[in-house]
BATORZA-461291 format. One line per 5 residues: number of its first residue (from 0); for each residue y, z, x of N, C-alpha, C. Coordinates in steps of 0.2 Angstrom, whole numbers. Example, Ala and Ser with C-alpha at 12.3 -4.5 7.8 and 13.67 -1.06 7.14 Angstrom:
0 = -28/39/66/-22/39/62/-16/39/66; -11/35/64/-5/36/68/0/39/64
END
This chain:
0 = -15/-112/7/-11/-112/12/-16/-110/19; -17/-113/23/-23/-112/28/-19/-107/34; -20/-102/36/-18/-99/42/-21/-103/47; -16/-104/53/-16/-108/59/-18/-104/65; -20/-108/71/-21/-105/78/-24/-98/78
5 = -19/-92/78/-22/-86/80/-25/-83/75; -26/-84/69/-28/-79/65/-36/-78/67; -37/-71/65/-43/-68/68/-48/-69/63; -48/-69/57/-53/-69/51/-58/-75/53; -64/-72/54/-71/-76/55/-71/-78/64
10 = -65/-75/67/-65/-78/74/-70/-74/79; -73/-77/83/-77/-73/87/-72/-68/92; -67/-69/93/-62/-64/96/-59/-58/93; -62/-58/86/-59/-52/82/-61/-46/84; -67/-45/87/-70/-38/89/-67/-36/95
15 = -67/-40/99/-63/-41/105/-56/-37/105; -52/-41/101/-45/-39/98/-44/-32/95; -49/-31/90/-51/-24/87/-51/-19/92; -56/-20/96/-58/-14/101/-51/-13/107; -48/-18/108/-43/-17/112/-37/-14/107
20 = -35/-14/102/-31/-11/98/-32/-3/99; -39/-3/97/-41/5/97/-40/9/102; -40/3/108/-41/7/116/-34/9/119; -30/6/116/-22/6/120/-17/10/116; -17/16/119/-11/20/116/-4/21/117
25 = -3/17/123/4/17/125/8/12/120; 13/15/117/16/10/112/20/5/115; 23/5/120/26/1/124/23/-6/125; 16/-3/128/11/-9/129/9/-12/121; 7/-8/117/7/-10/111/11/-15/108
30 = 18/-14/109/23/-18/106/23/-25/110; 22/-24/116/22/-30/120/16/-36/118; 10/-32/117/5/-36/113/7/-39/107; 10/-36/103/12/-37/95/17/-42/95; 22/-42/100/27/-48/101/22/-54/103
35 = 19/-53/108/15/-60/110/12/-62/104; 8/-59/100/3/-61/94/8/-65/90; 14/-61/88/18/-64/83/21/-71/86; 21/-73/91/23/-80/93/18/-85/91; 11/-83/90/6/-88/88/3/-87/82
40 = 5/-82/77/4/-81/71/7/-86/67; 4/-88/61/7/-94/56/11/-91/51; 16/-95/49/20/-94/44/24/-88/46; 28/-89/52/32/-84/55/39/-85/52; 42/-91/49/47/-90/45/46/-96/39
45 = 51/-93/33/57/-90/34/56/-82/33; 51/-80/32/50/-73/30/51/-69/34; 49/-70/42/50/-65/47/58/-65/50; 62/-71/48/68/-71/49/72/-69/44; 71/-66/38/75/-65/33/79/-60/35
50 = 86/-61/33/92/-57/35/92/-51/30; 94/-53/24/94/-48/18/101/-45/18; 102/-40/13/108/-38/12/109/-31/19; 115/-27/19/117/-22/24/110/-17/22; 110/-15/15/105/-12/13/97/-11/17
55 = 95/-20/15/90/-20/19/88/-19/25; 95/-20/30/94/-21/37/95/-11/38; 97/-9/34/96/-1/35/90/2/34; 87/-1/30/78/1/29/75/0/35; 76/-8/37/73/-9/42/74/-5/49
60 = 79/-3/50/82/1/57/79/8/55; 80/10/49/76/18/48/69/16/50; 65/13/48/59/12/49/57/11/55; 61/8/58/59/6/67/61/12/69; 68/16/70/70/22/73/65/29/70
65 = 65/29/64/62/35/62/55/36/60; 52/29/60/44/28/58/43/27/52; 48/29/47/46/29/39/55/29/36; 53/27/29/60/25/25/56/26/18; 62/30/14/60/30/8/63/23/5
70 = 60/23/-1/62/16/-5/65/19/-12; 70/13/-15/71/15/-22/66/14/-26; 66/19/-32/60/19/-37/60/12/-41; 52/10/-39/51/2/-42/49/4/-49; 46/10/-51/42/9/-57/44/15/-61
75 = 45/14/-66/47/20/-71/42/25/-74; 43/30/-78/38/34/-79/34/32/-83; 36/28/-88/30/24/-92/26/19/-90; 28/16/-84/25/12/-80/18/18/-78; 20/22/-73/17/27/-70/11/30/-77
80 = 13/31/-82/9/34/-87/3/29/-89; 4/22/-89/-1/17/-90/-4/17/-84; -3/17/-78/-7/18/-72/-12/22/-73; -10/28/-75/-14/34/-75/-19/34/-79; -18/32/-86/-21/30/-92/-27/26/-91
85 = -24/19/-86/-30/14/-84/-36/19/-80; -33/23/-74/-38/25/-70/-41/30/-74; -41/35/-77/-44/37/-81/-49/35/-84; -48/29/-86/-55/25/-90/-60/21/-84; -58/23/-78/-62/19/-73/-67/24/-70
90 = -73/23/-72/-79/29/-70/-82/27/-61; -78/21/-60/-83/20/-54/-79/23/-49; -81/30/-46/-76/32/-41/-81/35/-37; -80/35/-30/-83/39/-26/-80/46/-22; -84/50/-23/-81/59/-22/-83/59/-15
95 = -78/62/-11/-80/65/-4/-76/71/-4; -80/77/-3/-77/83/-2/-71/84/-8; -65/86/-7/-61/86/-12/-56/79/-14; -60/73/-11/-57/68/-13/-60/65/-18; -56/61/-23/-59/56/-26/-56/47/-26
100 = -60/43/-23/-58/36/-22/-60/31/-28; -55/27/-29/-56/22/-34/-59/16/-31; -63/12/-34/-65/7/-31/-60/1/-30; -61/-4/-26/-55/-8/-22/-53/-13/-29; -59/-14/-32/-58/-20/-37/-54/-17/-43
105 = -56/-11/-45/-51/-7/-50/-45/-7/-48; -43/-5/-42/-36/-4/-40/-32/-11/-40; -35/-16/-38/-33/-23/-39/-31/-24/-46; -35/-23/-50/-34/-25/-58/-30/-19/-62; -26/-15/-57/-23/-10/-61/-17/-12/-63
110 = -13/-11/-69/-6/-13/-70/-1/-10/-64; 3/-15/-62/8/-14/-58/7/-13/-51; 2/-11/-48/1/-8/-42/2/-16/-38; -3/-20/-38/-3/-28/-34/4/-30/-35; 8/-30/-41/15/-31/-41/19/-27/-36
115 = 18/-20/-36/22/-19/-31/20/-19/-24; 14/-20/-24/12/-22/-15/16/-28/-13; 17/-34/-19/21/-39/-16/27/-42/-19; 31/-35/-20/38/-35/-21/42/-37/-17; 47/-42/-19/50/-46/-13/54/-41/-9
120 = 57/-37/-10/61/-32/-5/58/-30/-1; 51/-25/-3/45/-23/1/42/-28/7; 41/-33/4/37/-39/8/42/-41/14; 49/-42/12/54/-44/17/56/-39/22; 56/-33/19/56/-28/25/51/-26/29
125 = 45/-28/27/38/-26/31/38/-34/36; 41/-39/32/41/-45/38/45/-44/43; 52/-42/41/55/-41/46/53/-36/52; 51/-31/50/49/-26/54/42/-28/59; 37/-32/55/30/-34/58/33/-40/63
130 = 38/-44/61/41/-50/66/37/-56/62; 33/-55/57/28/-60/54/28/-59/47; 26/-64/44/24/-63/36/18/-59/37; 18/-52/32/14/-48/32/7/-50/30; 1/-47/31/-4/-47/27/-8/-41/26
135 = -10/-41/19/-13/-34/16/-20/-34/17; -21/-29/22/-27/-28/25/-31/-21/22; -28/-18/17/-32/-14/13/-28/-12/8; -30/-9/3/-27/-7/-3/-32/0/-6; -28/5/-7/-32/10/-8/-28/16/-15
140 = -31/19/-18/-29/23/-22/-35/29/-22; -32/37/-23/-37/42/-22/-34/47/-26; -37/52/-26/-35/60/-29/-37/64/-24; -32/69/-22/-34/73/-17/-33/80/-22; -38/84/-21/-39/90/-26/-38/97/-22
145 = -36/101/-26/-35/108/-22/-40/110/-19; -40/114/-14/-46/117/-10/-42/122/-5; -47/126/-4/-45/133/1/-49/131/7; -52/126/7/-56/124/12/-51/122/18; -54/123/25/-51/121/31/-49/113/31
150 = -44/110/33/-42/103/33/-47/100/37; -49/93/34/-54/89/39/-51/81/39; -54/78/44/-54/70/43/-45/69/43; -43/65/38/-36/61/38/-30/68/37; -33/74/34/-29/80/33/-27/83/40
155 = -30/80/46/-28/83/52/-23/77/55; -17/82/59/-13/77/62/-15/72/67; -15/66/66/-18/60/70/-13/54/70; -15/49/74/-12/42/74/-17/36/69; -15/33/66/-18/27/65/-17/21/70
160 = -22/16/70/-22/10/73/-26/4/70; -21/3/65/-23/-2/60/-21/-9/63; -18/-10/68/-17/-17/71/-11/-14/77; -10/-19/81/-5/-17/87/2/-16/82; 4/-19/79/9/-17/74/8/-18/66
165 = 9/-12/63/8/-13/56/12/-7/53; 11/-6/47/15/-2/42/12/0/35; 13/5/32/9/6/26/14/8/21; 14/7/14/17/9/8/13/13/4; 18/19/3/15/25/-1/18/25/-8
170 = 14/26/-13/17/27/-18/13/32/-23; 18/38/-25/15/44/-27/15/42/-34; 8/45/-38/7/43/-45/7/49/-48; 8/56/-45/10/62/-48/16/64/-44; 18/70/-47/23/74/-44/20/75/-37
175 = 24/77/-32/21/79/-26/28/85/-24; 24/91/-22/28/96/-19/25/98/-13; 28/103/-9/23/106/-4/17/109/-6; 16/112/-11/9/114/-13/3/109/-15; 6/103/-17/0/99/-20/-2/92/-16
180 = -1/92/-10/-3/88/-4/2/83/-3; 9/84/0/12/79/3/11/75/8; 13/68/10/10/66/15/17/68/20; 13/70/27/16/74/31/17/69/38; 23/70/41/24/65/47/30/67/50
185 = 28/67/57/32/68/63/37/63/65; 42/62/63/48/56/63/48/55/71; 50/49/71/51/46/79/44/47/84; 38/49/81/32/51/85/30/44/87; 31/38/84/29/32/85/30/27/92
190 = 36/31/95/38/27/100/39/34/107; 39/30/112/38/34/119/47/38/119; 52/34/116/59/37/116/59/42/111; 54/42/106/54/46/100/52/53/102; 47/52/106/43/59/108/47/62/113
195 = 50/58/117/53/61/123/61/65/121; 64/62/115/70/66/111/66/72/109; 60/72/105/58/78/102/57/84/107; 54/81/114/53/86/118/58/88/124; 64/84/122/69/87/128/70/92/128
200 = 72/96/122/73/102/122/69/108/124; 63/105/124/56/110/124/54/112/132; 57/109/137/56/110/144/48/106/145; 47/100/142/39/98/143/41/94/150; 36/94/152/35/89/158/33/82/157
205 = 33/76/160/32/70/159/25/69/157; 20/74/162/13/72/159/12/76/153; 16/80/149/15/83/144/16/78/137; 22/76/139/25/69/135/19/64/135; 16/62/140/11/57/140/5/59/136
210 = 4/66/135/-2/68/132/-2/68/124; 6/66/123/6/65/115/4/58/113; 2/54/118/-1/48/117/-8/48/120; -11/53/120/-18/52/122/-23/51/117; -29/50/117/-33/49/112/-35/56/107
215 = -33/53/100/-34/58/95/-40/64/97; -38/70/97/-43/75/95/-41/81/91; -45/86/90/-42/90/85/-38/95/92; -39/96/98/-36/99/102/-29/98/103; -28/91/103/-21/87/104/-18/88/97
220 = -21/86/91/-17/88/86/-14/96/85; -19/101/86/-16/107/88/-11/107/91; -10/105/98/-5/105/102/0/102/101; 1/96/98/7/93/94/10/97/88; 6/99/84/9/104/78/12/111/82
225 = 9/112/87/12/119/90/18/116/93; 20/110/96/25/109/98/31/106/95; 29/103/89/33/99/85/34/102/78; 33/110/77/31/111/70/39/113/66; 43/112/68/50/113/66/52/105/64
230 = 49/101/66/52/93/67/48/91/62; 42/94/60/36/89/55/38/88/49; 39/83/46/42/82/37/37/83/33; 38/83/28/34/83/21/38/79/16; 34/74/15/38/69/11/36/71/4
235 = 41/74/-1/40/77/-7/44/72/-11; 42/71/-18/45/68/-22/42/67/-29; 46/66/-34/43/64/-41/37/57/-41; 33/58/-47/30/52/-48/33/45/-49; 30/40/-44/35/35/-43/40/34/-37
240 = 39/40/-33/41/40/-26/38/35/-21; 41/31/-18/37/27/-14/41/27/-7; 36/25/-1/40/24/4/36/19/10; 39/18/13/36/13/19/35/19/27; 29/18/29/28/23/35/25/19/41
245 = 25/20/46/21/17/52/17/23/55; 10/23/52/6/29/52/2/28/61; 6/24/65/4/26/72/8/31/75; 13/34/72/16/40/72/11/46/69; 12/52/73/8/58/69/9/58/62
250 = 3/59/59/4/61/52/-3/63/49; -2/66/43/-8/69/39/-6/69/31; -12/70/28/-12/72/21/-11/79/21; -7/83/18/-8/91/18/-11/91/12; -17/96/13/-22/97/8/-19/101/2
255 = -20/99/-3/-16/102/-11/-19/109/-10; -15/114/-12/-17/121/-13/-17/123/-21; -12/118/-24/-13/119/-32/-13/112/-35; -16/111/-40/-16/104/-43/-20/99/-41; -17/95/-41/-19/87/-38/-15/82/-37
260 = -17/78/-32/-11/72/-31/-15/66/-31; -12/60/-35/-15/54/-34/-10/49/-31; -13/45/-27/-8/41/-22/-11/33/-21; -6/31/-21/-8/23/-19/-6/20/-13; -9/15/-9/-8/13/-2/-10/7/-1
265 = -4/4/3/-6/-4/6/-4/-3/12; -9/-5/16/-9/-7/23/-8/-15/23; -1/-15/27/1/-21/31/1/-22/37; -2/-28/39/-2/-29/47/0/-36/48; 0/-37/55/0/-43/58/-5/-49/57
270 = -11/-46/57/-18/-50/56/-23/-46/55; -28/-48/52/-34/-48/48/-40/-46/53; -42/-42/54/-49/-42/59/-55/-40/54; -60/-44/56/-66/-44/53/-68/-38/50; -67/-32/54/-71/-27/53/-66/-22/47
275 = -60/-26/45/-55/-22/40/-55/-26/34; -59/-32/35/-59/-35/27/-65/-35/23; -70/-30/25/-76/-30/22/-74/-27/15; -70/-22/15/-68/-19/8/-66/-25/4; -61/-28/6/-58/-34/2/-62/-38/0
280 = -68/-40/2/-73/-44/0/-75/-44/-7; -74/-37/-10/-76/-34/-16/-73/-38/-22; -68/-39/-19/-61/-43/-24/-62/-49/-25; -65/-54/-21/-66/-62/-20/-67/-64/-27; -70/-62/-31/-73/-64/-37/-65/-63/-42
285 = -62/-60/-42/-56/-58/-46/-51/-65/-46; -49/-66/-52/-42/-71/-50/-36/-67/-50; -33/-70/-46/-25/-66/-44/-21/-69/-49; -16/-64/-50/-11/-66/-57/-6/-71/-54; -2/-73/-58/3/-79/-57/8/-76/-54
290 = 10/-70/-53/16/-68/-48/14/-68/-40; 7/-69/-40/3/-69/-34/4/-77/-31; 0/-81/-35/-1/-88/-34/5/-92/-35; 10/-90/-39/16/-94/-39/22/-93/-33; 20/-88/-29/25/-86/-25/22/-87/-17
295 = 25/-90/-12/21/-92/-5/21/-86/-2; 26/-81/-2/25/-75/2/19/-72/0; 19/-70/-7/14/-64/-10/6/-68/-9; 6/-75/-10/0/-78/-9/-3/-78/-2; 2/-79/3/-1/-77/10/-2/-69/11
300 = 2/-64/8/1/-57/9/-6/-56/6; -10/-59/0/-15/-57/-3/-20/-61/0; -20/-65/4/-24/-71/6/-32/-68/6; -33/-62/8/-38/-59/8/-42/-56/2; -37/-55/-3/-39/-53/-9/-40/-57/-15
305 = -44/-58/-20/-46/-61/-24/-47/-69/-23; -46/-73/-29/-46/-79/-27/-40/-83/-31; -36/-89/-27/-30/-91/-30/-32/-96/-35
END
């Protein structure tokens, strides 16, 4: 299945579009560009026009309005136990301060995780949200360990810009409460309308609301936290809990104060920039399982992973 026309893989325009994506902060402009891109991307139907059930439509509406939505549990406790046992046997890890990351090839080979990434309900929900068939542009799994050090990097409120329109799947592989590193998110902060509503009772001036979409910095992160502390949500749950989130909204990983947290993440985007696929190239020698190769939507979503 070959991508057509606007695909940016190996395109000389990839760097230009990546830099443009990184530089535009106004979500209305980002949406206009994303809608325009969707008109030229391959395989727009039937996936992007999938109607689904009423429950499916509710998922999409919540993701659009709130910026995140919880999912029904897809993996049971024995499944999670097998995943953890598998990772315990993976010695190839990258340690960064209080974080331990697994190599991408080990993640792809892990039981159940790739199958979850291409779960039909999840892919159809993401396709409806992106308005195109999704492409997996990154896949990660990492431990966050308890620390008393100051938050750093992704532990500070920030916005992601993985594409003009994108979303992420998170799966907790350990129980997560307020003390061991919940994903922290400011609902509705991914849109101008949402930020305006958050601020409407705080007597903020228009220029202050615009500040919420300025370039990320520690100063702007601290300002947002001060303004919206009571609205910031900690997403907690038992192991096996999963959710979709648009991380253009303000978010961070809260540093664990007790124990450790293991999380699995998939990034779904409209398109794949050359700068984002270097990690995925580490999997090109891996054969893809039948549940990917025998399903057109899964095969397209995983077109940068492994070999069909």
